[in-house]
N, C-alpha and C positions, 0 to 999 in steps of 0.2 A: 651709786658711783656718779659723781657730778661730771659735767662736760670737760672741765680742765683735767681731771684725773683720767678720764677716758682717752682724751687726746694724747696725754703723756704716755699712756700704756700703748697706744697705737690702734685703738678701736676706731674703725672707719666704716660704720654700718650704713648701708643703703637699704631701702625697703621698697622693692619693686613688686614683690609677689602680692602684697596687700592692695595693690591697685587693680587686681583681678576682682571680678564680682564676689560679693560677700559669701556666696554659696561655697567657695573653695577653701574657707578657713574660719576658725573662730579665735577670738582673742582669749588668751589664757595666761595667767601668771604661774610661775613655778610654785610648787608647794614646798615650804621650808623644811629642811631636814635638821635633825637634832644635833649630830656631832660629826660633821664632815671631816674626812681625812684624805688628802691628795695622795693617791697611790702611784699613778703614772702621769708624767707630763712629757709630751712629745716636743722637746725643745727645738729640734730642727724645723718641724712644721710650724711651731709657734713663731719662730723667726721669719719663716717664709711668708707668713700671713701679715707680717709687719708689726708683730706684738713684741714688746720689750720686757723680757722676763725680769730684769733687774729693777724695773720701775715700781714693782709691787713686792710686798713681803710674801713669803710662802703662805701665810694665813690668808692674805687677801686673795691670792690666786685660788686657794681652796674655797673661799666663799663664792667666788665667781663661778667656778666649775661645778659647784654644788647647786647653783641656782639661788642661793641665799642672798646674793647681791647681783643686780642686773646692770650691765654697762649702759651708759648714756646712749640714747638713740636705738637701743635694742627694742624690739616690739614683738614680744613672744606670741606666737600663734601655733595652733594645732591645725595641720592641713587635712582636708577631706580628700578621700579617694575611695575607689571601689576595687574589686579584684576577683579573679577566678582563683580560689584556693582549692587545690587538688581537683580542678575542673568545675567547681561549683561557685556560681557568682554570688557575691554578697557585698553590701555596702560596708565600708571600713572607715579608716581615718587614723590619725596619730592618736592612738589610745594611751601612749606613755611617752610621747616625744613632743618637744616644743622647738619650733624654729625661732631663733633670736633675730635673724636677719641675714643679710648678705655682707660679709666682710670684703672690702676692696683692698687687695694686697698692694704692696709697693709697685709691682709691675702692672697694675691696672686690672688684674684678673678678679673675678667675682666668685666667692665661695659661700655657700650656706654654712651657718654655724647652728648646729642642732644639739639639744640636750635629749638624751635617751634614758628613760627611767625616772622621769621628773615628777610623776604623779598623775592622778586621774584628769582626764579631759572629757568633754562631751562625747568623744568617740570611744571611750574605754570599754563599752559593752560589758559592764559588771566586773571588769578587771580592776586591779588595784593601781595600775599605772606605774608601778615600780619595777625595778630590775634587780636581779641578784648579782653579786660581785663576780661570780665565776663566769657567766656568759658575757659580761661586759669586758672582763680581762681577755676572754677568748676572742672577742671581736677586735680588740686592740692588737693582739698578737697576730691574728691571721690577716687582717686588713693591711697592717704595716708590712707583713711578709709579702703580700701580693704587690704592694707598691714597690718593694725592693726587687721583685721579679719583673717589674715594668709592665704589669697588667693593670689596665684602668680600674680604679677602685675608689670608693669613698675611703676616707682616712680617719684615724683616731687621734684626737688632740690630747685628751686627758681622761683618766678614770678616777672618780672620787668615791670612796666608801662613805655611805651616808650616816652610819651609826645606828640606823634603824633596821628592823628585821622585816623581811618579806616572807610570806607563807607560800610555799609551793607544796611538794609532797612532805616537806619538812621546813622548819624555820631556817632561813638563810640570811646572811648579811646582805644588806642592800647596797646598791651602787648606782652611779650616774656616769654615762659615757658622753663625752663631747665628740660629735661626729662632724666631719668636714666633707662637703660634697660640692660638685659643680652645680647641682641643684637636687632637690628631692622630688622632681616631677617624674611620674611613673606612667607606665601603660595604664595602671589603675586610675591615675588622675584623669586621663582622657575617658576611661570607662565611666567614671563618676560624672564627667561633663555630659556624656551621652544620656545619662538618666535624667538630666534636667529638662530634656526635650526642648532645648532652646539653642537653635543653630548659632545665634549671635554670641552666646556665652561660650560655646564650643570654639567659635572662630577667634574670640578674644584669647582663649587659652592657647590655641594653636599659634596665633600670631606672636604672643608673648614668648612661647617656647622657641619658635623660629628665631626671633630677635636675640634670644639669650644664647642659643646653642648652634643654630644653623643659619646665620644671617645671609649666607651665600644663596640660600634657597629663594630669597626675595627677588633675585634677578632672573629666576627661571620662569618659563612660560606658564607652568603650573606649579606654584610654590608648595602646595600641600602634597602633591604627588612627589615632588622633589624631597620634601620633608620625610615622607614615608620611606623613600629610597635611602636617604642618609641614615635614618634610624636602623633600617634593615642591614645596611653595610656595617655599621658599628657593632651591632649585635653579632653578626657573623664573625667579625674579627675577635670580639670579646670571648665568645664561647670557644672558638678555636684555641685561644690562648689558655683557657681553663683546661681544655683537653690536653694541651701540650705538657702541662705540669701535673696531670693527674688529679686536678681539683674537682670536687663534687659539691655543688652549691647546696643541694639538699632540700631547698624549698623555693623552686622557681615558679611561684605564683605570679600572676600578672602584676600584682602590687609590689613585687620585688624585682621588677625589670625597669631599670632606670632609663629614661629617654636619652640621657646624655651618653649612655654607653659605658657607665661605670658599674663595677660589681657592687651590689648593695645588699645589706642584710646578711650577717654572718652568724645565723642561728645554728642550725644543724649541719653546717658544712664540715668537710674534712678532706684530707688528701689520701689517696690510695697508697697502700704499701704494695702488696702483691697485685699484679695486674689482672683485672677481670672486668670486662665491660659492663657487667650487671651489678657492680659494687654499689651498695647502699649502706649508709650509716644512720640516717635519720630515723628516730624511733617512731615518728608518725607517718613515715612513707612505707606502709606495709605492703603495698602493691608494686613498689619499685618505679613509680611514675617518674621520679626525678633521679633515677640511677645514672651512673656515669655516662653510659652510651646514649641514654634517652635525653640528655641535655640538648642535643642538636634538634631532634624533632619537636621537643617542647618549646624551644626558643622560637621556632617557626610558628608553632601553634599560637604562642603568645603574640607574635607579630600579626597574625591573622586577626586576633581580637583587637589589636591596635588599629589595624587597617579598617576594620568595621566602623570604628568611631569616626574616622576621617571621611567616610563615604559622602556625607552631605557637602563637604568642602572640595573634594577632588573634582566632581563634575555634577551639574544639575541633573543630567541624565543618569538615572540610577544604574541602568544596565551598563552604560559606558564606565561609570565610576567603579563598579564592581570588577569590570574587566581590567581596568588600569591598576587597581589595587591588587588584584590577584596576580597579575604579572610581576608586580613589585615583590610581593611576598614569596612567590614561586622562585624568584631569583636568589632567595636566601641560600638555597642548597648549593648552587654553583659558587656563590661568594664564600660560603663556609669552606667548601672543599678546596678552593684555591688558597685560602688563608691557612687552612690546616696543613695542606700539602707543603706549602712554602716553609712553615715552621718545622714540620717533620723532616724535611730535607736538611734543614740546619742542624737538627738534633742528631742526624746520622752523617753529617759532614759533607753534604752535597752542595757544590757551588752551582753546577749547571743542571739542566733538566733533561730527563730521559723518560720516554713513555713507560718504561718498565719500573720506574721508581715507586709507583703506587703499590705494585706487587711486592717489591722488596720490603717496603714498610709494613704492609699487611702481613706478610710472612713472619716478620719479626714479632709483631704483636700476637699472632697465633702461637708462636713458639714460647713467648713470654707467658701467655695464659696457660698453655699446656704444662709448663715447668714451674708455675706459680712463682715466677720471678718478680723481684721488686721492681716496680715501674721506674722510680727515680734512679736507683743505682745501676740498673741494667744499662740505661743510656749513658750514665756518667762513666761507668767502667768500660764501656765500649770505646771510649776515647783513649784508653791506655791498656796495658797488658793485664790490668787487674781482672778484666773480663774472663781471662783464661782460668782464674781461680774460682769463678762463680759456678754454682751447681748447674746452671743452664748449659755450661760448656761440656757437660758430660753427655748431652743429647747429640747423637750423631746428625740429626736433622739440623740442629743449630750449627754444628761445625760446618756443614755444607753451606748453610746460609752465610756464615761468617766469611768463608772463602769467596763467595760471590760478592759480598759487600766490600771486602778488601780490594778485590779486582776493580770494583766500581769506583772507589775513591782514589785508587792508585793511578787510574788512567786519566784522571783530571789533570789539567795543566798546573793547578795549584799544588798538587802533591799530597801525600798522606799526612805529613807532619802539619801542614797548614789546615787540612781538614779537621784534624784532631784538636787543633787550637780553637777552631770555630766551635766544635762540639763542646769544649769546656766552657765557652761563653754562653751556650744555649741550653746546657743541661745542669741544673742546680745540684749542688752537693747537699745543701741544707734546705729542708722544707719544714713546715710546722707539723711534724709527724704526731700522730694521735697520742702515742705514749709519752712524748715529750711535753705536748700541750697539757695533758692530764697531770703530769708530774708538776709542772709549773703552777697549774691552778690549785692542785691539792695543797702544795706547800704554802701558797699565798693565802688561800681562803681558810684552811684549817689551822695553819700554824703561824699565820701572819709573817711568814718568811718569804721575802721578795727577792732574795739573792739569785736563785735559779731563774726566776721569771725575768729579771733584768739581764742576766747573762744570755739567756735564750733570745731575747729581743735584739740584743746587740749582734749576736751571731746571725740572726735572720736578715739583718741589714746587709750582709755580705754573703748571699746565697751561693755564689760560685766559688767560694773558698772552702777547702776541705777542713773538717774539724773532727778531732778524735771524740769529742763529747756529743756533737749534734749531727754528725753525718751518717751514723749507723742506723740500719733498719732494726726493728725489734728482734730479739733473739727468737721469739715465738709470737706470731701475730695473734691478737685477741679477736677471734672470729665473731664473738658476741658483742663487740664494741658498738656502742650506740651514741649518737649525739642528740641533743635536745634543743628545742627552739627557745627555751628560756622564759616562756610565759606560762 
């Protein structure tokens, strides 16, 4: 694609990441695919990035999002990083992804444009570098649902079926996802920098990341400690929002923790149906390391690994640096608790604060677990008389809790009706339930029928509106349901 065509489309690439030391990336062109077909195109996101859909034919967009044609000023690279995967440290990198560059949107914001499933790179570690259609559609569905729920997330711009076959346990149709992110800098990127044993290169990466995401830190007396504090704050907020909607990331390795505070990597993730804090869906998480309730301590553990990388920058005195970094990471618990409690108050209609609120919330969660209640619908139904029809209301202990809760919201100056309106705005009716996701993927992948998939995506964009088709919990939960990482 020449310069004139690129400008007409609206591509405005900048390339700041490649100004980092060469250790952090390798140049790599996409590997051409045989017969691409554009399955999903996120037109609102396309427009917000400043790209004009009408300026190109459908075929031309297909060629771009398959990697068969590269826009002017794109500079494809695979990024290097490391990570603790299920607690074990290893050197990694983009084994099936390429960063085209940073698109500057009309409002001046900067977004990474990345192709996922694009083919082998020097970091592929004997992998094929390809992706299957099902997991790429899954990431599109769930990342866009998270965006609609106002939870910080990478986003999905397009999915292209490649026309090629990828081999997993069986032959599967291949695909490429175009992912949009504030950046793809991870905790694992800093861990990789630490392996270089070069403080100057670590400093260059830290300064670059601060400039890009936390420029206010440059004004602080200790910019690198301030940087650690900001990342800790964002992660506390992010994980609390996951917990509010019953989201289970599934693979919280340090290479899957974004420094910008966005949810990244939608491999074995899922949403809970019945509430249980030990819920796990990932087929590879046999010990429950990344179970729903473990997401909080694991996030803090990951931040401790991030803090370790910054120790040479925080203070020249190692003992003092460790002390300062430890204080920052230890602050995560209080920050998470504050953010989580604020969100939970909104979920049960509380405008003001009372010391007993934490007990009121925890009692509800215990009763939900005891009665195997649906996490999403219990909160949703609590805002109306529908809760009276739920099985949980047969529990005398729950009836006692319900009276206590009603008294709590009725004594607020805003009143019961206003409380319940707030609850409707903070308790989604529609989430990417496992059985609906699987139905959409099955129809799309096996039958090339995309109607249900498209309808589901549209419904997920309005998560607080009830739907007869998409609001219901499964009639019988599949207790053996598993999710997979896609590689």
